[in-house]
GUFI-453626 format. One line per 10 residues: number of its first residue (from 1); their letters; for each residue x, y, z of N, C-alpha, C. Coordinates in nm, 4 decimals. Layout:
NUM) A) X/Y/Z/X/Y/Z/X/Y/Z; ...
//
This chain:
1) XXXXXXXXXX) -9.6754/14.0962/17.0364/-9.5529/14.0264/17.0547/-9.5807/13.9978/17.1643; -9.6050/13.8160/17.1880/-9.5925/13.7932/17.3287/-9.3929/13.8129/17.3477; -9.3746/13.8061/17.4786/-9.2645/13.8057/17.5382/-9.0761/13.7441/17.5068; -9.1421/13.6037/17.5040/-9.0059/13.5274/17.4023/-8.9821/13.6740/17.2357; -9.0837/13.6148/17.1936/-9.0426/13.6886/17.1313/-9.0521/13.7967/17.0617; -9.0713/13.8517/17.1930/-8.9514/14.0297/17.2106/-8.8053/13.9565/17.1922; -8.7997/13.9632/17.3304/-8.6611/13.8538/17.3893/-8.6222/13.7726/17.2022; -8.6403/13.7158/17.1978/-8.5767/13.6465/17.0418/-8.5385/13.7142/16.9209; -8.6275/13.8361/16.9168/-8.6254/13.9046/16.8178/-8.5278/14.0356/16.8542; -8.5400/14.1214/16.9305/-8.4941/14.2525/17.0249/-8.3155/14.1979/17.0406
11) XXXXXXXXXX) -8.2629/14.2917/16.9313/-8.1328/14.3321/16.8983/-8.0893/14.4233/16.8937; -7.9725/14.4723/16.8930/-7.9116/14.6696/16.9250/-7.9155/14.6880/16.7701; -7.9973/14.7614/16.7761/-7.9981/14.8798/16.7115/-7.9247/14.9951/16.7467; -7.8711/15.0662/16.6491/-7.7447/15.2088/16.6451/-7.8296/15.3020/16.5188; -7.8481/15.2889/16.4292/-7.9202/15.3580/16.2914/-8.0699/15.4079/16.3622; -8.1194/15.4729/16.3387/-8.3211/15.5020/16.3224/-8.3347/15.6008/16.2972; -8.4764/15.5391/16.1860/-8.5207/15.6769/16.1272/-8.5421/15.8189/16.2316; -8.5774/15.9345/16.1344/-8.6168/16.0115/16.2860/-8.7169/16.0787/16.2704; -8.9051/15.9623/16.2371/-8.9743/15.9984/16.3063/-8.9707/16.0432/16.5268; -9.0331/16.1187/16.5056/-9.0427/16.1759/16.6650/-9.0948/15.9204/16.7322
21) XXXXXXXXXX) -9.0474/16.0421/16.8783/-9.1582/15.8940/16.9461/-9.2270/15.9230/17.0187; -9.3341/15.9197/17.0495/-9.4772/15.9928/17.1423/-9.3984/15.9342/17.2788; -9.3904/16.0697/17.3927/-9.4341/16.0664/17.4297/-9.4768/15.9727/17.5641; -9.5560/15.9542/17.5245/-9.6869/15.8470/17.6066/-9.6155/15.7197/17.5846; -9.5538/15.6278/17.4903/-9.4808/15.5700/17.5157/-9.3437/15.4983/17.5970; -9.2735/15.5899/17.5776/-9.1639/15.6211/17.6303/-9.1951/15.6289/17.7863; -9.2850/15.7147/17.8406/-9.3727/15.6664/17.9590/-9.4201/15.4902/18.0101; -9.4656/15.4478/17.9244/-9.5160/15.3484/17.9435/-9.3817/15.2042/17.9259; -9.2683/15.2899/17.8824/-9.1156/15.2201/17.8933/-9.0819/15.1833/18.0300; -9.1183/15.3374/18.1012/-9.0212/15.3832/18.2749/-9.1617/15.3004/18.3056
31) XXXXXXXXXX) -9.2774/15.3214/18.2772/-9.3632/15.2189/18.3872/-9.3128/15.0955/18.4016; -9.3000/15.0045/18.2617/-9.2593/14.9153/18.2693/-9.0930/14.8612/18.3275; -9.0455/14.9798/18.3823/-8.8657/15.0032/18.4467/-8.9108/14.9743/18.6078; -8.9980/15.0552/18.6183/-9.0646/15.1180/18.7728/-9.1113/14.9602/18.8475; -9.1960/14.8868/18.7084/-9.2311/14.7180/18.7665/-9.2056/14.6376/18.8024; -9.0726/14.5869/18.7159/-8.9402/14.5167/18.7286/-8.8279/14.5419/18.8911; -8.8704/14.3699/18.9718/-8.7893/14.3789/19.0617/-8.6915/14.4282/19.1343; -8.6458/14.5315/19.2419/-8.5808/14.5804/19.3117/-8.5657/14.5380/19.4008; -8.3828/14.4821/19.4544/-8.3423/14.4631/19.5620/-8.3803/14.5245/19.6765; -8.4557/14.4263/19.7465/-8.5538/14.4537/19.8907/-8.6776/14.5969/19.9068
41) XXXXXXXXXX) -8.7083/14.5554/19.7350/-8.7565/14.6855/19.6909/-8.7588/14.7900/19.7579; -8.6303/14.8338/19.7209/-8.5435/14.9915/19.8088/-8.5792/15.0506/19.7325; -8.6575/15.0577/19.6069/-8.6463/15.1372/19.4476/-8.5774/15.3134/19.4105; -8.4607/15.2360/19.3835/-8.3726/15.3140/19.3906/-8.3512/15.3966/19.3053; -8.4042/15.3949/19.1168/-8.3901/15.3692/19.0362/-8.5024/15.5554/19.0372; -8.4146/15.5856/18.9186/-8.5268/15.7301/18.8414/-8.4931/15.7291/18.7528; -8.5376/15.8249/18.6411/-8.6053/15.7614/18.5113/-8.5393/15.9876/18.4972; -8.4782/16.0070/18.3491/-8.4980/16.1245/18.2398/-8.5303/16.1231/18.1224; -8.6079/16.1710/18.1017/-8.6534/16.1448/17.9533/-8.6276/16.2519/17.8467; -8.5457/16.1793/17.7348/-8.5666/16.3168/17.7204/-8.5489/16.3189/17.5227
51) XXXXXXXXXX) -8.6701/16.4060/17.4507/-8.6717/16.4227/17.3346/-8.7185/16.5329/17.2380; -8.6970/16.6846/17.3405/-8.6410/16.7771/17.2398/-8.5010/16.7542/17.1361; -8.5210/16.8032/17.0717/-8.4232/16.7627/16.9619/-8.3095/16.8469/17.0492; -8.2901/16.9149/17.0762/-8.1524/17.0470/17.1166/-8.1269/16.9487/17.2057; -8.2162/16.9083/17.3190/-8.1110/16.7963/17.3965/-8.0330/16.6927/17.3754; -8.1944/16.6495/17.2822/-8.0806/16.5167/17.2024/-7.9684/16.5565/17.0969; -7.9773/16.6260/17.0723/-7.8184/16.6479/17.0226/-7.7763/16.6503/17.0967; -7.7197/16.7106/17.2456/-7.6451/16.7736/17.3497/-7.5941/16.6151/17.4161; -7.6851/16.5852/17.4861/-7.6614/16.3943/17.5134/-7.5850/16.3084/17.3904; -7.6506/16.3119/17.2930/-7.5814/16.2351/17.1858/-7.4716/16.2584/17.2214
61) XXXXXXXXXX) -7.3866/16.4036/17.1788/-7.2291/16.4006/17.2115/-7.1709/16.3625/17.3169; -7.2349/16.3129/17.4521/-7.1898/16.2721/17.5714/-7.1490/16.0539/17.5618; -7.2120/16.0376/17.4363/-7.2069/15.9226/17.4015/-7.1045/15.8257/17.3482; -7.0918/15.7008/17.3764/-6.9668/15.6299/17.3105/-7.0785/15.5284/17.1991; -7.0214/15.4272/17.0727/-7.0344/15.4081/16.9482/-6.9762/15.2626/16.9153; -7.0057/15.1970/16.9438/-7.0218/15.0857/16.8627/-6.8581/15.0739/16.8767; -6.8371/15.0400/16.9708/-6.6813/15.0377/17.0275/-6.5656/14.9301/16.8971; -6.6603/14.7951/16.9191/-6.5834/14.6871/16.8042/-6.5538/14.8041/16.5958; -6.6357/14.8602/16.6073/-6.6377/14.9160/16.4579/-6.5271/14.9865/16.4880; -6.4159/14.9654/16.3096/-6.3420/15.0484/16.2903/-6.3266/15.0463/16.1999
71) XXXXXXXXXX) -6.3087/15.2355/16.1319/-6.2731/15.2898/16.2080/-6.3828/15.3140/16.2826; -6.3424/15.4028/16.3652/-6.4249/15.4314/16.5297/-6.6139/15.5300/16.4411; -6.6606/15.4798/16.5276/-6.7687/15.5156/16.4438/-6.9184/15.5577/16.5534; -6.9927/15.6314/16.4838/-7.1328/15.7064/16.4902/-7.2017/15.7182/16.4060; -7.3540/15.6645/16.4344/-7.4928/15.7272/16.3667/-7.4443/15.8853/16.3343; -7.5090/15.9312/16.1845/-7.4306/15.9960/16.1184/-7.6137/16.1062/16.1855; -7.5575/16.2148/16.1250/-7.6920/16.4027/16.1703/-7.7917/16.2808/16.1619; -7.8489/16.1718/16.0365/-7.9936/16.2080/16.0130/-7.9630/15.9905/16.0493; -7.9370/15.9558/16.1359/-7.9658/15.8396/16.1662/-7.9912/15.7624/16.3363; -7.9503/15.9727/16.4017/-7.9471/15.9153/16.5441/-8.0705/15.8886/16.6000
81) XXXXXXXXXX) -8.1127/15.8724/16.7219/-8.1795/15.7949/16.8084/-8.2945/15.9161/16.8666; -8.3567/15.9098/16.8742/-8.4507/16.0573/16.8021/-8.5294/16.0368/17.0506; -8.4720/15.9463/17.0837/-8.5524/15.9823/17.2464/-8.4199/15.8560/17.3362; -8.4304/15.9091/17.3904/-8.3443/15.8535/17.5057/-8.4034/15.8391/17.6271; -8.3551/15.7385/17.6782/-8.3977/15.7631/17.8760/-8.2943/15.6795/17.9256; -8.2589/15.8093/18.0122/-8.1875/15.8284/18.1476/-8.1627/15.7282/18.2327; -8.0757/15.6173/18.3350/-8.1344/15.5548/18.4000/-8.0145/15.6441/18.5429; -8.1253/15.6725/18.5867/-8.0283/15.7221/18.7408/-8.0521/15.6620/18.8378; -7.9662/15.6858/18.9387/-8.0081/15.6613/19.0868/-7.9402/15.6613/19.1901; -8.0295/15.6030/19.2870/-8.0686/15.7210/19.3563/-7.9128/15.7298/19.5567
91) XXXXXXXXXX) -7.8836/15.5774/19.5222/-7.7774/15.5125/19.6223/-7.7137/15.4343/19.5360; -7.5588/15.4977/19.5102/-7.5153/15.3945/19.4554/-7.4389/15.3329/19.6035; -7.3560/15.3056/19.7135/-7.4280/15.2866/19.8583/-7.4572/15.0991/19.8461; -7.5509/15.1768/19.7909/-7.6301/15.0076/19.7899/-7.5851/14.8956/19.6461; -7.5228/14.7800/19.7480/-7.4600/14.7040/19.6680/-7.5666/14.6017/19.5238; -7.6676/14.6379/19.5449/-7.7426/14.5277/19.4410/-7.8369/14.6619/19.3225; -7.7764/14.7953/19.3542/-7.8076/14.8398/19.2444/-7.7939/14.8367/19.1515; -7.7305/14.7927/19.1037/-7.6695/14.7819/18.9587/-7.7455/14.6355/18.8736; -7.7813/14.5665/18.9888/-7.9274/14.4240/18.9442/-8.0621/14.4879/18.9026; -8.1404/14.6186/18.9846/-8.1964/14.6538/18.9999/-8.2096/14.7342/18.8400
101) XXXXXXXXXX) -8.0862/14.8139/18.7973/-8.0685/14.8969/18.6431/-8.0582/14.7271/18.5386; -8.0486/14.6634/18.5672/-8.0428/14.5236/18.4681/-8.1887/14.5083/18.4461; -8.2408/14.5032/18.5755/-8.3838/14.4645/18.5050/-8.4490/14.5345/18.4496; -8.4559/14.6661/18.5362/-8.5620/14.7949/18.4396/-8.4798/14.8495/18.3553; -8.3822/14.8195/18.2756/-8.3097/14.8449/18.1886/-8.4002/14.7664/18.0435; -8.3432/14.5941/18.0651/-8.4342/14.4764/17.9582/-8.5686/14.5066/17.9876; -8.6522/14.6043/18.0696/-8.8198/14.5876/18.0315/-8.8030/14.6802/17.9703; -8.7412/14.7382/17.9270/-8.7477/14.9167/17.8714/-8.6837/14.8745/17.7619; -8.6507/14.7356/17.7191/-8.5720/14.7479/17.5986/-8.7188/14.6265/17.5118; -8.6962/14.5182/17.6336/-8.7993/14.4258/17.5258/-8.9304/14.5452/17.5654
111) XXXXXXXXXX) -8.9848/14.6346/17.6326/-9.1145/14.6875/17.5293/-9.0893/14.8177/17.4537; -8.9826/14.8772/17.4099/-8.9117/14.9130/17.2823/-8.9774/14.7726/17.1975; -8.8471/14.7259/17.1865/-8.9289/14.5881/17.0940/-9.0912/14.5495/17.0075; -9.1035/14.5724/17.1371/-9.3060/14.5079/17.1411/-9.3829/14.6015/17.0841; -9.3239/14.7238/17.1226/-9.3484/14.8661/17.0003/-9.2799/14.8902/16.9072; -9.2187/14.7966/16.8316/-9.2006/14.7888/16.7211/-9.0605/14.9023/16.7357; -9.0237/14.9665/16.8236/-8.8408/15.0096/16.8408/-8.7736/14.9734/16.8381; -8.6468/15.1055/16.7758/-8.5400/14.9879/16.8205/-8.5058/15.0918/16.9205; -8.3568/14.9790/17.0123/-8.2473/15.0820/17.1510/-8.1294/14.9802/17.0973; -8.0418/15.0969/17.1785/-7.9506/15.0956/17.2205/-7.9344/15.1446/17.3786
121) XXXXXXXXXX) -7.8561/14.9733/17.4418/-7.8098/15.0604/17.5878/-7.6307/15.0766/17.5948; -7.5967/15.2236/17.6592/-7.4814/15.2668/17.6490/-7.4844/15.2725/17.8107; -7.3007/15.2641/17.7671/-7.2695/15.2870/17.9332/-7.1462/15.3383/17.9182; -7.0676/15.3625/17.7683/-6.9994/15.4678/17.7715/-7.0263/15.6197/17.7495; -7.0605/15.6816/17.8719/-7.1158/15.8231/17.8684/-7.0290/15.8905/17.9465; -7.0197/15.9860/17.8547/-6.9816/16.1408/17.9871/-7.0676/16.1229/18.0977; -7.0736/16.0970/18.2018/-7.1459/16.0847/18.3213/-7.1569/16.2515/18.3655; -7.0107/16.2877/18.3690/-7.0225/16.4367/18.4845/-7.1088/16.4806/18.3788; -7.0903/16.5084/18.2344/-7.0829/16.5994/18.1559/-7.2477/16.5650/18.1311; -7.3231/16.4444/18.1149/-7.4936/16.5016/18.1273/-7.5805/16.5471/18.2489
131) XXXXXXXXXX) -7.4337/16.5097/18.3546/-7.4894/16.5191/18.5067/-7.5349/16.6989/18.5180; -7.4256/16.7746/18.4004/-7.4127/16.9003/18.4064/-7.5754/17.0044/18.2943; -7.5367/16.9110/18.1884/-7.6194/16.9098/18.0836/-7.7620/16.9742/18.1123; -7.7933/16.8112/18.2214/-7.9157/16.8914/18.2528/-7.9525/16.9097/18.4417; -7.9131/16.9442/18.4897/-7.8762/16.9681/18.5636/-7.9306/16.8547/18.6841; -7.9018/16.7566/18.6993/-7.8967/16.5999/18.8177/-7.8513/16.6766/18.9003; -7.9154/16.6710/19.0260/-7.8600/16.7332/19.1418/-7.7103/16.6126/19.2215; -7.6763/16.6275/19.2376/-7.4687/16.5922/19.2597/-7.5808/16.4105/19.3486; -7.6920/16.4406/19.4278/-7.7073/16.3208/19.5325/-7.7301/16.1825/19.4416; -7.7927/16.2192/19.3069/-7.8550/16.1211/19.2195/-7.7249/16.0977/19.0785
141) XXXXXXXXXX) -7.6543/16.0107/19.0781/-7.5436/15.9168/18.9791/-7.6590/15.8735/18.8808; -7.5276/15.9276/18.7472/-7.5485/15.8577/18.6455/-7.5549/15.7648/18.6262; -7.6576/15.6545/18.5803/-7.6066/15.4290/18.5684/-7.5743/15.4847/18.4537; -7.6761/15.4907/18.3525/-7.6314/15.4568/18.1387/-7.7712/15.5795/18.0565; -7.7855/15.5338/17.9272/-7.7935/15.5945/17.8491/-7.8738/15.4832/17.7183; -8.0488/15.5077/17.7112/-8.0124/15.3681/17.6430/-8.1356/15.4550/17.5489; -8.0616/15.4825/17.4458/-8.0906/15.5205/17.3127/-8.2461/15.4904/17.2148; -8.3500/15.5373/17.1377/-8.4871/15.4879/17.1138/-8.4805/15.5500/17.0026; -8.5314/15.4828/16.9175/-8.5899/15.5152/16.8110/-8.6692/15.4138/16.7323; -8.7294/15.4615/16.5722/-8.7540/15.3674/16.4852/-8.6371/15.2989/16.4207
151) XXXXXXXXXX) -8.6827/15.1752/16.4049/-8.5232/15.1114/16.3221/-8.4164/15.1409/16.1518; -8.3751/15.1932/16.1579/-8.3424/15.2044/16.0334/-8.1982/15.1712/15.9271; -8.2350/15.0421/16.0719/-8.1381/14.9337/15.9859/-8.1517/14.7839/16.0596; -8.0455/14.6374/16.0373/-8.1324/14.4874/16.0738/-7.9837/14.4841/16.0936; -8.0289/14.4057/16.2604/-7.9175/14.3141/16.2968/-7.9820/14.1616/16.3518; -7.8926/14.1057/16.2567/-7.8640/13.9533/16.2780/-7.8121/13.8654/16.4441; -7.8116/13.7416/16.4775/-7.7719/13.7078/16.5556/-7.6780/13.6041/16.4385; -7.6211/13.5353/16.4791/-7.5118/13.4013/16.4180/-7.4762/13.4054/16.5126; -7.3521/13.2334/16.4606/-7.3073/13.1317/16.5724/-7.2182/13.1888/16.5778; -7.2049/13.2385/16.6720/-7.0053/13.2547/16.7253/-6.8904/13.1704/16.6946
161) XXXXXXXXXX) -6.8350/13.1713/16.6102/-6.7167/13.1247/16.5735/-6.5994/13.1319/16.6747; -6.4868/13.2588/16.6238/-6.3928/13.2442/16.6808/-6.3810/13.3700/16.7148; -6.4850/13.4933/16.7524/-6.4463/13.5855/16.7950/-6.6298/13.6773/16.8453; -6.5958/13.6962/16.9476/-6.7388/13.7919/17.0114/-6.7942/13.8947/16.9358; -6.6883/13.9820/16.7705/-6.7285/14.1004/16.8030/-6.8039/14.1101/16.6869; -6.8958/14.2088/16.7151/-6.9922/14.2525/16.6131/-6.9184/14.2765/16.4738; -7.0036/14.2774/16.3454/-6.9673/14.3472/16.2286/-7.0624/14.3753/16.1498; -7.0247/14.4987/16.0203/-7.1381/14.5635/15.9786/-7.0723/14.4908/15.8781; -7.1845/14.4191/15.7395/-7.1078/14.3548/15.6329/-7.1851/14.4857/15.5386; -7.1230/14.4314/15.3995/-7.1622/14.5309/15.3319/-7.2896/14.6360/15.2706
171) XXXXXXXXXX) -7.3789/14.5710/15.2884/-7.5247/14.5720/15.2872/-7.5446/14.6968/15.4362; -7.4890/14.6946/15.5374/-7.5406/14.7367/15.6226/-7.5349/14.6731/15.7804; -7.5694/14.5454/15.7159/-7.6678/14.4034/15.8259/-7.5169/14.4347/15.9101; -7.6192/14.4931/16.0646/-7.4952/14.3993/16.1915/-7.5311/14.2780/16.2054; -7.3717/14.1952/16.1991/-7.3955/14.0781/16.2642/-7.3446/14.0510/16.4631; -7.3667/13.9979/16.4567/-7.4133/13.9557/16.6396/-7.3690/13.8406/16.7005; -7.2567/13.7543/16.7297/-7.2138/13.6156/16.7490/-7.2187/13.6451/16.8969; -7.3269/13.4602/16.8788/-7.3785/13.4569/16.9794/-7.3589/13.3281/16.9973; -7.3431/13.3126/17.1791/-7.2256/13.1527/17.1697/-7.4495/13.0839/17.1439; -7.3864/12.8963/17.1325/-7.4825/12.7824/17.0414/-7.5249/12.8043/17.2112
181) XXXXXXXXXX) -7.7023/12.7358/17.2125/-7.7084/12.7727/17.3482/-7.7295/12.6155/17.3991; -7.6280/12.5136/17.2905/-7.6090/12.3694/17.3459/-7.4000/12.4099/17.3705; -7.3865/12.4409/17.3617/-7.2927/12.5187/17.4493/-7.2830/12.5372/17.5811; -7.3506/12.6707/17.6262/-7.3533/12.7178/17.7719/-7.4793/12.6627/17.8267; -7.5272/12.5092/17.7634/-7.6456/12.4630/17.8475/-7.5963/12.3116/17.9318; -7.6401/12.3681/18.0781/-7.6374/12.2283/18.1162/-7.7149/12.1741/18.2386; -7.7626/12.1042/18.2229/-7.8840/12.0266/18.3162/-7.8462/11.8694/18.3918; -7.9062/11.9471/18.4869/-7.8764/11.8485/18.6476/-7.7119/11.8359/18.6572; -7.6080/11.8361/18.6295/-7.5037/11.9264/18.6137/-7.4410/11.9373/18.5396; -7.3104/11.8988/18.5691/-7.1772/12.0755/18.5157/-7.1366/11.8781/18.4901
191) X) -7.0626/11.8843/18.2783/-6.9964/11.7871/18.3005/-6.8526/11.7862/18.3101
//
């Protein structure tokens, strides 16, 4: 799959098959993140890979899922991610660290798509609890979590009409409204 095709096909996945993810594939994703642009090349990010089932369960309990889906929803016990990558920051005083996280996480998400894995980037997380569970030193900040696994649902893009809220239909397909290209693109000037 070429890069553009990965970008176009990648959607957030929140339901996963229970097949384990090879740790070597996860290392490949972290390598893709490591090679992302870094402001002033400071390389302030580190990564925690979680694959052990008991630890995955503990991490799952710290995550908030699909805020627009009501009533409150989370993957069932048999739909949960089988792997995670926690993105850590060594220096949050660096005014550009969030850009580094963005570049690195995008590389992970696209690498996962190219390998046929689903992913979900999560910021609605209990950072303090994650810090305690995994004994992360207080000098390192927990930024975000990427949930990973083999896809057990389909997610499609549709033209945004009157709402940005994603939703799931009766067949379990996730619909994600996106603005049309012609509504956001400007060439040579802003009309």
